[in-house]
C-alpha positions as CSV (number, residue, x, y, z in Angstrom):
1,M,13.2,51.5,164.3
2,T,16.9,51.2,163.5
3,A,19.0,53.3,161.1
4,V,22.5,53.7,159.7
5,I,23.9,57.1,158.7
6,Y,25.5,57.5,155.3
7,A,27.8,60.6,155.2
8,R,30.1,61.7,152.3
9,Y,32.2,64.7,151.2
10,S,33.8,65.4,147.8
11,S,37.5,66.1,147.5
12,D,36.9,69.0,145.1
13,S,34.7,71.1,147.3
14,Q,34.5,70.0,151.0
15,R,36.6,69.1,153.9
16,E,36.5,66.7,156.8
17,A,34.4,69.2,158.8
18,S,31.4,68.5,156.6
19,I,31.3,64.9,157.9
20,E,31.1,66.2,161.4
21,G,28.1,68.4,160.5
22,Q,26.3,65.6,158.7
23,L,26.7,63.2,161.5
24,R,25.5,65.8,164.1
25,D,22.4,66.7,162.1
26,C,21.5,63.1,161.3
27,K,22.0,62.1,165.0
28,D,19.7,65.0,166.1
29,Y,17.1,63.9,163.6
30,A,17.2,60.3,164.8
31,E,16.8,61.3,168.4
32,K,13.8,63.6,167.7
33,N,12.1,60.8,165.8
34,G,12.8,57.9,168.1
35,I,15.2,56.2,165.7
36,T,18.1,54.1,167.0
37,V,21.4,54.6,165.1
38,V,23.2,51.3,164.8
39,G,26.1,52.3,162.6
40,T,27.7,54.7,160.1
41,Y,29.0,54.4,156.6
42,I,31.4,57.2,155.6
43,D,33.0,57.9,152.2
44,R,35.7,60.6,152.5
45,A,36.8,62.4,149.3
46,Y,34.4,60.6,147.0
47,S,32.1,62.2,144.5
48,A,28.4,61.2,144.3
49,K,28.5,61.4,140.6
50,T,29.6,57.8,140.6
51,D,28.5,54.8,142.6
52,D,32.1,53.6,142.9
53,R,32.2,54.5,146.7
54,P,33.5,51.7,149.1
55,D,31.2,52.4,152.1
56,F,28.2,53.2,149.9
57,Q,28.5,49.8,148.2
58,R,29.0,48.1,151.5
59,M,25.9,49.8,152.8
60,I,23.8,48.7,149.8
61,K,25.1,45.2,150.3
62,D,24.4,45.2,154.0
63,S,20.8,46.4,153.5
64,A,20.0,42.9,152.2
65,K,20.9,41.5,155.6
66,K,17.8,43.3,157.0
67,I,19.7,44.6,160.1
68,F,18.5,48.2,159.7
69,D,15.3,49.9,158.6
70,V,16.4,53.3,157.4
71,V,19.4,54.9,155.6
72,L,19.6,58.4,157.0
73,V,21.5,61.0,155.0
74,W,22.0,64.7,155.6
75,K,20.6,65.7,152.2
76,L,19.8,63.6,149.2
77,D,22.9,64.8,147.3
78,R,25.0,62.9,149.8
79,F,23.3,59.7,148.5
80,A,23.6,60.3,144.7
81,R,24.0,63.2,142.3
82,N,22.6,61.6,139.2
83,R,19.1,60.4,138.6
84,Y,19.9,56.9,137.4
85,D,21.9,56.0,140.6
86,A,19.4,57.7,142.8
87,V,16.5,55.7,141.4
88,N,18.5,52.4,141.0
89,Y,19.9,52.3,144.5
90,K,16.8,53.6,146.2
91,Y,14.9,50.8,144.5
92,Q,17.5,48.3,145.8
93,L,17.0,49.6,149.4
94,E,13.2,49.5,149.1
95,K,13.4,46.0,147.8
96,N,15.3,45.1,150.9
97,G,12.8,46.8,153.2
98,V,15.0,49.8,153.9
99,H,13.8,53.4,153.5
100,L,16.0,56.4,152.4
101,V,15.4,59.5,154.7
102,S,16.9,63.0,154.3
103,A,17.4,64.7,157.7
104,M,17.4,68.2,156.3
105,E,14.8,67.9,153.5
106,P,11.3,67.1,154.8
107,I,9.8,65.0,152.1
108,S,6.3,63.7,152.6
109,Q,5.5,60.1,151.9
110,G,2.6,61.0,149.6
111,T,2.5,61.5,145.8
112,E,3.7,65.1,146.1
113,G,6.9,63.7,147.8
114,I,7.8,62.0,144.6
115,M,7.9,65.3,142.8
116,V,9.9,67.1,145.5
117,E,12.4,64.3,145.7
118,S,12.9,64.3,141.9
119,M,13.4,68.0,141.9
120,L,16.1,67.8,144.6
121,I,17.9,65.0,142.8
122,G,17.7,66.9,139.5
123,M,19.1,70.1,141.1
124,A,22.0,68.0,142.6
125,E,22.7,66.5,139.2
126,Y,22.7,70.0,137.6
127,Y,25.1,71.3,140.3
128,S,27.4,68.3,139.8
129,A,27.5,68.8,136.0
130,E,28.2,72.5,136.3
131,L,30.9,71.8,138.9
132,A,32.4,69.1,136.6
133,L,32.9,71.6,133.8
134,K,34.8,74.0,136.2
135,V,36.9,71.1,137.6
136,A,37.7,69.9,134.0
137,R,38.9,73.4,133.1
138,G,41.1,73.5,136.2
139,E,42.6,70.1,135.5
140,R,43.3,71.0,131.8
141,E,45.2,74.1,133.0
142,N,47.1,71.9,135.5
143,A,48.0,69.5,132.7
144,L,49.3,72.3,130.4
145,Q,51.7,73.1,133.3
146,C,52.5,69.4,133.8
147,K,51.0,69.4,137.3
148,Y,49.7,66.5,139.3
149,N,46.0,65.9,138.6
150,G,45.1,63.2,141.1
151,G,45.4,59.4,141.1
152,I,48.1,57.1,142.6
153,V,51.5,58.6,142.3
154,P,53.9,56.1,140.6
155,L,56.6,54.5,142.7
156,G,59.7,56.7,142.5
157,F,57.9,60.0,142.5
158,T,56.6,62.5,145.0
159,I,54.3,65.5,144.5
160,G,55.5,68.9,145.7
161,K,53.1,70.4,148.3
162,E,53.5,73.9,146.9
163,D,54.0,73.5,143.2
164,R,52.0,70.3,142.7
165,L,54.8,69.1,140.2
166,Y,56.3,65.6,140.0
167,H,59.7,65.3,141.8
168,I,62.0,62.3,142.0
169,D,61.8,60.5,145.4
170,P,65.4,59.8,146.4
171,E,64.3,56.8,148.6
172,T,62.2,54.9,146.0
173,A,63.5,56.0,142.6
174,P,66.5,53.6,143.0
175,I,64.1,50.7,143.4
176,V,62.5,51.6,140.0
177,Q,65.9,51.8,138.4
178,E,66.9,48.5,139.9
179,I,63.7,46.8,138.6
180,F,64.2,48.1,135.1
181,T,67.9,47.2,135.0
182,R,67.4,43.6,136.3
183,Y,64.5,42.8,134.0
184,A,66.4,44.3,131.0
185,N,69.3,42.0,131.9
186,G,67.2,38.9,131.7
187,E,66.1,38.3,135.3
188,P,62.6,36.8,135.7
189,A,60.0,39.1,137.2
190,E,59.1,36.5,139.9
191,K,62.7,36.5,141.1
192,I,62.9,40.3,141.2
193,A,59.7,40.4,143.2
194,A,60.9,37.8,145.7
195,S,64.2,39.6,146.3
196,L,62.6,42.9,146.9
197,N,60.1,41.4,149.3
198,E,62.9,39.7,151.3
199,R,64.5,43.2,151.8
200,G,61.2,44.5,153.2
201,L,60.5,46.7,150.2
202,R,56.9,47.4,149.2
203,T,54.9,48.8,146.3
204,R,53.5,52.3,146.3
205,T,50.3,51.0,147.9
206,G,52.2,49.2,150.6
207,K,51.7,45.7,149.4
208,P,54.4,43.0,148.7
209,F,55.7,42.9,145.1
210,V,54.3,40.2,142.8
211,K,54.9,39.6,139.1
212,N,51.9,41.7,138.1
213,S,53.3,44.7,140.1
214,F,55.8,45.2,137.3
215,F,53.5,45.3,134.3
216,Q,52.2,48.9,135.0
217,I,55.7,50.0,136.0
218,F,57.2,48.7,132.7
219,R,54.5,50.4,130.6
220,N,54.5,53.7,132.5
221,R,56.2,56.4,130.2
222,R,56.3,58.8,133.1
223,Y,59.5,57.0,134.1
224,I,61.2,58.5,130.9
225,G,59.9,61.9,131.7
226,E,56.7,61.9,129.6
227,Y,53.7,63.8,131.1
228,R,50.4,62.5,129.9
229,Y,46.9,63.6,130.9
230,K,44.0,62.6,128.6
231,D,44.9,64.2,125.2
232,I,47.8,66.3,126.6
233,V,51.2,64.7,126.1
234,T,54.4,66.6,127.1
235,P,57.7,64.9,126.5
236,G,60.2,66.0,129.2
237,G,57.4,67.4,131.3
238,I,58.5,65.6,134.4
239,P,61.9,64.4,135.6
240,A,63.0,61.0,134.2
241,I,64.0,58.1,136.4
242,V,65.3,55.8,133.7
243,D,66.8,56.6,130.3
244,E,64.9,55.8,127.0
245,D,67.4,53.1,126.0
246,L,66.8,51.1,129.1
247,F,63.1,51.7,128.9
248,D,63.0,50.4,125.2
249,R,65.1,47.3,126.1
250,V,62.5,46.5,128.8
251,Q,59.6,47.0,126.4
252,Q,61.3,44.6,123.9
253,R,61.8,41.9,126.4
254,F,58.4,42.4,127.9
255,E,56.7,42.0,124.5
256,Q,58.8,38.9,123.7
257,N,57.8,37.2,127.0
258,R,54.1,38.1,126.3
259,I,54.2,36.4,122.9
260,A,56.2,33.4,124.2
261,H,53.8,32.8,127.1
262,G,50.6,34.0,125.3
263,R,47.6,31.8,126.3
264,P,44.1,32.3,127.5
265,A,43.8,34.1,130.8
266,K,43.7,31.9,133.8
267,E,40.5,31.5,135.7
268,D,40.2,33.9,138.6
269,V,40.7,31.6,141.6
270,S,40.7,32.8,145.2
271,Y,43.1,30.9,147.5
272,L,41.4,31.7,150.8
273,L,44.3,30.5,153.0
274,T,46.9,32.7,151.4
275,T,49.3,34.2,154.1
276,K,47.8,31.8,156.7
277,L,48.9,28.4,155.4
278,F,52.4,27.1,156.2
279,C,54.5,24.0,155.5
280,G,54.8,21.9,158.6
281,K,58.2,20.6,157.5
282,C,60.1,23.8,156.9
283,G,57.8,26.6,158.0
284,T,57.6,28.3,154.6
285,L,54.4,29.9,153.4
286,M,52.4,27.8,151.0
287,G,51.1,29.3,147.8
288,G,48.5,28.4,145.2
289,E,49.1,26.6,141.9
290,S,47.1,24.7,139.4
291,G,47.6,21.6,137.3
292,T,45.9,20.0,134.3
293,S,45.2,16.3,134.1
294,H,45.5,14.2,130.9
295,M,41.7,14.5,130.6
296,G,42.0,18.3,130.5
297,N,40.6,18.9,134.0
298,T,42.2,21.7,136.0
299,Y,42.9,21.1,139.7
300,Y,44.1,23.6,142.3
301,Y,46.6,23.0,145.1
302,Y,48.6,24.7,147.8
303,K,52.3,24.0,147.6
304,C,55.2,24.8,149.9
305,G,57.0,28.0,148.7
306,N,60.4,26.4,149.3
307,A,59.5,23.4,147.1
308,K,58.1,25.7,144.4
309,R,61.2,27.9,144.2
310,H,64.0,25.3,144.9
311,G,62.6,21.9,144.2
312,K,62.0,18.7,146.3
313,A,65.6,18.6,147.4
314,H,64.8,21.5,149.8
315,C,61.3,20.4,150.9
316,D,59.5,17.2,149.9
317,L,56.0,18.1,151.3
318,K,53.4,17.0,148.8
319,A,51.0,19.6,147.4
320,I,47.5,19.5,149.0
321,R,44.2,20.0,147.1
322,K,42.8,23.5,147.6
323,E,39.0,22.8,148.0
324,P,39.0,20.0,150.5
325,L,41.6,21.8,152.7
326,E,39.6,25.1,152.7
327,R,36.3,23.2,153.4
328,F,37.9,21.3,156.3
329,V,39.3,24.6,157.9
330,V,36.0,26.4,157.6
331,E,33.9,23.5,158.9
332,T,36.2,23.0,161.8
333,A,36.1,26.7,162.7
334,I,32.3,26.6,162.6
335,K,32.2,23.5,164.8
336,V,34.6,25.0,167.4
337,I,33.3,28.5,167.5
338,F,29.6,28.2,167.2
339,S,28.6,25.7,169.7
340,D,25.6,26.6,171.8
341,E,27.7,26.9,175.0
342,I,30.3,29.2,173.5
343,I,27.6,31.4,171.8
344,E,26.0,32.0,175.2
345,Q,29.4,32.9,176.7
346,L,30.0,35.3,173.9
347,I,26.6,37.0,174.4
348,D,27.4,37.3,178.1
349,L,30.8,39.0,177.3
350,I,29.3,41.3,174.7
351,M,26.5,42.4,177.1
352,E,29.1,43.0,179.8
353,A,31.2,45.0,177.3
354,Q,28.3,47.2,176.4
355,Q,28.0,48.3,180.0
356,Q,31.6,49.3,180.2
357,E,32.7,52.9,179.7
358,N,34.2,53.8,176.3
359,T,37.8,54.5,177.2
360,R,38.5,56.4,174.0
361,L,35.7,58.9,174.3
362,P,36.9,60.6,177.5
363,I,40.3,61.0,176.0
364,L,38.9,62.7,172.9
365,K,36.7,65.0,175.0
366,D,39.7,66.0,177.1
367,Q,41.7,66.7,173.9
368,L,38.8,68.8,172.7
369,R,38.6,70.9,175.9
370,D,42.3,71.5,175.7
371,T,42.1,72.6,172.1
372,E,39.2,74.9,172.8
373,K,41.1,76.4,175.7
374,R,44.2,77.0,173.5
375,L,41.9,78.6,170.8
376,A,40.3,80.9,173.4
377,N,43.8,82.0,174.7
378,L,45.0,82.7,171.1
379,L,41.9,84.7,170.3
380,E,42.3,86.7,173.5
381,A,45.9,87.5,172.5
382,I,44.8,88.6,169.1
383,E,42.2,91.0,170.7
384,Q,45.0,92.5,172.8
385,G,47.0,93.1,169.6
386,I,49.6,90.4,170.2
387,L,50.3,89.2,166.7
388,T,53.2,87.2,165.2
389,P,53.9,85.9,161.7
390,T,52.8,82.4,162.8
391,T,49.5,83.5,164.5
392,K,47.3,82.7,161.5
393,Q,49.0,79.3,160.9
394,R,48.5,78.3,164.6
395,L,44.9,79.5,164.5
396,D,44.2,77.3,161.4
397,E,45.9,74.3,163.0
398,L,43.8,74.6,166.2
399,E,40.6,75.0,164.2
400,T,41.4,72.0,162.1
401,R,42.2,69.9,165.2
402,K,38.9,71.0,166.8
403,E,36.9,70.0,163.8
404,A,38.6,66.6,163.6
405,L,38.1,65.9,167.3
406,N,34.4,66.8,167.0
407,T,34.0,64.4,164.1
408,S,35.8,61.6,166.1
409,I,33.6,62.2,169.1
410,L,30.4,61.9,167.1
411,E,31.6,58.8,165.3
412,E,32.5,57.3,168.7
413,E,29.1,58.0,170.2
414,L,27.3,56.6,167.1
415,K,29.3,53.4,167.3
416,K,27.9,52.3,170.6
417,P,24.4,51.0,169.9
418,V,22.7,48.9,172.5
419,L,22.1,45.3,171.4
420,T,19.7,42.9,173.0
421,R,20.5,39.2,173.8
422,E,17.7,38.1,171.5
423,W,19.1,40.2,168.6
424,M,22.6,38.8,169.1
425,R,21.4,35.3,169.4
426,F,19.4,35.6,166.2
427,W,22.4,36.9,164.2
428,F,24.8,34.3,165.7
429,E,22.4,31.6,164.5
430,K,22.0,33.2,161.1
431,F,25.8,33.2,160.7
432,R,26.1,29.7,161.9
433,K,23.7,28.5,159.3
434,G,25.2,30.6,156.6
435,D,25.7,29.2,153.1
436,M,29.0,27.2,153.3
437,R,29.2,27.3,149.5
438,D,29.4,31.1,149.5
439,M,33.0,32.1,149.0
440,E,32.6,35.4,150.8
441,H,31.1,33.6,153.9
442,Q,34.1,31.2,153.9
443,R,36.5,34.2,153.6
444,Q,35.0,36.0,156.6
445,I,35.4,32.9,158.8
446,I,39.0,32.3,157.8
447,D,40.1,36.0,157.9
448,T,38.5,36.6,161.3
449,F,39.2,33.4,163.3
450,V,42.0,31.4,161.7
451,N,45.5,32.4,162.9
452,S,47.5,29.9,160.9
453,V,47.3,26.4,159.4
454,Y,50.3,24.0,159.3
455,V,50.3,21.1,156.9
456,F,52.4,18.0,157.7
457,D,52.6,14.7,155.8
458,D,50.0,13.0,158.0
459,R,48.1,15.8,159.7
460,V,46.8,19.4,159.5
461,V,47.1,21.7,162.6
462,L,44.7,24.6,162.9
463,N,45.5,27.6,165.2
464,F,42.8,30.1,166.1
465,N,43.3,33.6,167.3
466,F,43.2,34.1,171.0
467,T,43.4,37.9,171.1
468,D,42.3,40.6,168.7
469,D,45.9,41.3,167.6
470,S,47.3,37.8,167.7
471,K,50.7,37.4,166.0
472,T,51.1,34.4,163.7
473,I,51.8,31.2,165.6
474,S,55.2,29.9,164.6
475,R,56.1,26.3,163.5
476,E,58.2,26.0,166.7
477,E,55.2,26.8,168.8
478,V,53.1,24.2,166.9
479,L,55.7,21.5,167.3
480,G,56.0,22.3,171.0
481,S,52.3,22.0,171.6
482,S,49.9,19.1,172.1
483,A,48.2,19.9,168.8
484,V,50.6,17.7,166.9
485,E,49.3,14.7,168.8
486,N,45.7,15.7,168.0
487,A,45.0,16.3,171.7
488,P,41.6,17.8,172.5
489,L,41.4,21.5,173.1
490,R,42.0,22.3,176.8
491,S,39.4,24.3,178.7
492,T,41.8,27.1,179.3
493,K,42.2,27.5,175.5
494,V,38.4,27.5,175.1
495,S,38.2,30.3,177.6
496,A,41.0,32.3,175.8
497,F,39.2,31.7,172.5
498,V,36.0,33.0,173.8
499,L,37.8,36.2,175.0
500,F,39.3,36.6,171.5
501,F,35.9,36.3,169.9
502,A,34.3,39.0,172.0
503,Y,37.0,41.5,171.1
504,S,37.1,40.8,167.4
505,Y,33.4,40.3,166.9
506,S,33.0,43.6,164.9
507,S,35.2,42.3,162.0
508,L,32.9,39.2,161.7
509,L,29.4,40.5,161.9
510,I,29.4,43.6,159.7
511,W,25.7,43.9,160.0
512,L,25.8,44.6,163.8
513,R,27.8,47.8,163.1
514,I,29.4,47.7,166.4
515,S,33.1,48.0,167.4
516,L,33.6,46.0,170.5
517,R,37.2,47.1,170.8
518,R,35.8,50.5,171.6
519,L,33.4,49.2,174.1
520,S,36.0,47.2,176.1
């Protein structure tokens, strides 16, 4: 029997240490009951009052792939803290042939178990509701003092560690002022985004700027010093980054542009080759765009970014249809990667990798021994009466480090399940025969294996990753290779490709729950 462990802690009441304890107890339960743990799903700082938890949702989705039999939790309140979610998601697991098991709450499989489980979930919901009232009171008190109450901190601000108040960030606030000023002076949002990206600047979440990045910035009244939390609004509650006159001019232009360009929202279209598709003529990234025929049909294309911004005079590569290109890339990848010969080579490499010692685990254990030694020395000094103003701080630091190392060691041990040749061969075949019409299946193949694609007037050149951290292959490398002449792949490249696959396999087969980088 195989199982995955789901662990979670809430930001309002627990720390990283609780993950360590949950993993340890679940691992002990699995060993005592002859269960093989094949993976872990961990949500850090997420409440179980909601089902909006990334690893939780990933676990529910993966349960449909029938690659584990049990979801093992420390207690049922780790799984859900409201009756609806508990019943709904437990039903989804059962429908997929997966059972929910609590390591610390022995619940029988008979009719009486239903009553016990319902009581435990009801108690968890009561505790959650009671805690929510206390948290709400605390957040309201924070809001009355204009303190930070969670969420993404807007670009241009930082939060004080001690006072929890908003402060102007001297590094990013000038970027916000520049964005407002340039837009108010009539510059298009697309041009502003492009120039910021060229300078290597990024949004608060670390992503490149796009036109939509500015919509929330322009509407955010915190930039003129207005603090707002639910029904509490305090003008001047936080330091202003832009003055009200500039803010109002931006609102006026923003509204004019919205009315001028008002039209039905565009269909949500995924361009799967974004960041991987390049113009073969000039080397510029190609981006998605759409066009409508005289019959009213909408078609989607990839077009050279140089041509889009500056016109045909700078690059005359013709736009290429989105769907046929993506289908060609995916089908070619499947044909190259999943031949019977390469699959057997991959299985050999994975089996060999499983036998190799985990190189990270000994390092973590050495660090733990060193930390424990330092703790022991510090405690001995305290017993002898040797105290300094920083003793407690150092003691807390060492305790925190010890807890984090214990958690990392447990995670590392749990991420090394033993896979059989038959199991791997079965899932390789399942992936090879996956639904090519499924957008997510196509995205997995492209994201994992495709390094870059170069489009020329008369050919398309595909480059696959040869190592787990391959850099993007440049246009110069493509032009200097035999690929431009459509030569067959040399055996040395096949060998290199197989090596890449073995080391990046974990990012492809989510259901195997194994990180081969840690096994090699």
